[in-house]
C-alpha positions as CSV (number, residue, x, y, z in Angstrom):
1,M,0.0,0.0,0.0
2,S,1.0,3.6,-0.6
3,S,0.2,6.8,1.2
4,I,-0.5,8.4,-2.2
5,S,-2.3,7.6,-5.4
6,Y,-0.1,7.4,-8.5
7,F,0.2,6.8,-12.2
8,F,2.3,3.8,-13.2
9,I,3.7,3.8,-16.7
10,Y,4.9,0.5,-18.2
11,K,5.6,-1.4,-21.4
12,D,3.0,-4.0,-22.3
13,T,3.6,-7.4,-23.9
14,A,3.6,-5.8,-27.4
15,S,6.3,-3.4,-26.1
16,Q,4.1,-0.4,-26.2
17,W,3.6,2.1,-23.5
18,R,0.5,2.1,-21.2
19,W,-0.4,3.6,-17.8
20,R,-2.5,2.6,-14.9
21,F,-3.8,4.8,-12.0
22,V,-3.3,3.1,-8.6
23,A,-5.2,4.2,-5.5
24,T,-3.7,4.4,-2.0
25,N,-5.1,0.9,-1.2
26,G,-2.9,-0.5,-4.0
27,K,-5.8,-1.3,-6.3
28,T,-5.8,-0.2,-10.0
29,I,-8.8,2.0,-10.6
30,A,-8.1,3.3,-14.1
31,V,-6.1,2.3,-17.1
32,S,-5.1,3.8,-20.4
33,S,-7.6,3.0,-23.2
34,E,-4.9,2.6,-25.7
35,S,-1.2,1.8,-26.0
36,Y,1.4,4.2,-27.2
37,I,4.5,3.7,-29.4
38,N,6.2,6.8,-27.9
39,L,6.7,7.3,-24.2
40,G,6.0,11.0,-24.6
41,D,2.6,10.3,-26.0
42,C,1.8,8.1,-23.0
43,E,3.0,10.8,-20.6
44,A,0.9,13.4,-22.5
45,S,-2.2,11.1,-21.9
46,V,-1.5,11.1,-18.2
47,H,-1.2,14.8,-18.1
48,L,-4.4,15.2,-20.0
49,V,-6.3,13.0,-17.6
50,K,-4.8,15.0,-14.6
51,K,-5.7,18.3,-16.3
52,E,-9.2,17.5,-17.4
53,S,-10.6,15.4,-14.6
54,P,-10.9,17.8,-11.6
55,G,-13.9,19.6,-13.2
56,A,-15.4,16.7,-15.1
57,P,-19.1,16.0,-14.3
58,I,-20.4,12.5,-13.6
59,I,-22.8,11.4,-16.3
60,G,-24.7,8.1,-16.3
61,D,-27.2,6.0,-18.1
62,D,-31.0,6.1,-17.4
63,I,-30.7,3.8,-14.4
64,Y,-28.0,6.0,-12.9
65,K,-30.2,9.1,-13.5
66,K,-33.1,7.5,-11.6
67,L,-30.9,6.8,-8.7
68,R,-29.1,10.1,-8.7
69,P,-31.5,12.7,-10.0
């Protein structure tokens, strides 16, 4: 376990770059939706998620909307 959440960047079995976001309990709670040939592109994806997520609204399907009007 870690006292902080973090992004972990690694090479997958196809030797392409990916990231995962790990919570303080050690569980992976998000992963990159694609792989990247260039490390810089993978890092840019992490920075984009960090930049865009603080103000992102939560949007759900019809069942979600019924439970959270």
